[in-house]
C-alpha positions, 0 to 999 in steps of 0.5 A: 442657599443662593449666596451672592456678593454685591457692591455698596458704598462701603465695599463688597457685601455678602447676601443670600436670596430670601425664601420667596426668591424676590430679594437679596438679604444683606447679611451685614444689614440684617445682623445690624438690624437684629442687634447682633454682630455679623458672623465672621463667616458671613462677611464674604463668600470665601470666608464662608466657604473656608468656615465649612459647615459652621459658616453655612449654619451661621448664614442659615440662622441669620436668614431665619431670624431676618425672615421672622423679623423682617426688619426694614432695610435688610432686603434689596430688590433684585433689580436694584442690586449692584452685582459683584462676582460671587468671589475672586477665585484663587484659581480658575480651571476650564475643562471641556467634557461635552462630546457634542460640543466638541464635534460640532465645533470641530465641524465648524472650524473645518468649514471655516478653514476648508469650506462647507463642502469638505466639512460635510463630506468629512462628516458624512464619511465619519472622518471627524473623530474625537481624539482618544485622549478626550475619553481617557480623562478630562482635559483643562487649561488654567484660565485667568482667575482675575478676569471674572465678571458679575451678573448684569455687568458689561463684557468688554469686546477685545479690539483684535476679534471679530468673532466673539462667542459665548460658552454656556457652562456649569460652574463648580465652586470648590469647598474643601482643599485636597490633593490626589483626591479619590474620585469616590470622595471628590464630591465632598470637596464641592461647595456649590454650583453657578452659571458660567459664561467663558467668552471666547474670541474664536478667530484669535483661537484659530490663530493660536491653537495650531502653534503646537497644541498649547491651547488658547492664549489671548483667545480666552484671556482678556479682561472681563472674559469670564462671567459667572453668577448671579450667585452660587447655589450650595450643593445641598440644593442640587443633589444631581448636577447631571440632570440640569437643563440649560439654555442660552439666549441672545437678545431674548432669543434662544440660541441653544438648549442643552443639559448637563447630562451630556458630560462625558466625564463626571465632576468627580473625575475633573476634581481627581485630575485637577488635584493630581499632585496639586492642591485644589483650594477653597473658592476655586472655580471649575468650568465644566466646559461648553455644553452641546449647542452652547456656543455660537461656533457650533452654528457659525453665528457669533456675537455683535457689539451690544448683544445681551447674552443670558445663560440659564441653568435649571435650579440655579438661575440666569446669568446676564451680560452685555458685550460692549465694544469700547470706544 
């Protein structure tokens, strides 16, 4: 299933993409039209995740009944949906596991700071190397879980950046709590997958990170900066998350192609590290990091106010946002 949250006059509701993928089925409207009570697990995505298999079964039964009866007023055309983030995640972890992205980003930063000539020479001499820690285990920082944005909503341009960038990422939504999770059992804790765009202020990041390796501060911490959606695809529909093609477009033109096959660490290892002496919880969102060719920093081409950014991932869909500089 592809599960999405959307806005109504009565608040946020949960729905799912219909079988022909042309419209969103409103669970609340469907239950009402069918003369039944809305299952508690279908009231919101977090409730469904916490209900486990019973929640998914309730949603499937409601979808089957709606599809058979097709009552009026239960479906929303996709272009008429007022999207909301699938859920406000209780925690947001941002990993970085794509070697190609890291190498290309390092080369670009060196070019900015030392000049293109030095960057090319360092690359030719093999001096741009990944730190050994990158290969030992996946590293992450904790993002702002409250700054999430939905599909087809504006991302606000921070006043202090001139190098706003996109990051094409696969997002993983946790379905089951756990601590010190065995990597061989880690995928049992996954609920589903989504498109994630971790908007980043590169000039601010280059000011902040050299302060002692504390990681990104305001460079990745501003309102609306974490966009994801348009929905969460349940893991049964994506049996192999390491074989998904990815593409980022700006104003309809391709900026980069990639694949989740480029991960240097599997999702199971990320879950193992995230749960090391700390609980992961249902609804938690894990960004797996920018894929190779998935950022403007890699090609030294950043966004402009008004740009429309699309992240497309095979078997999931397209996440679309417009960057807007406030007046």
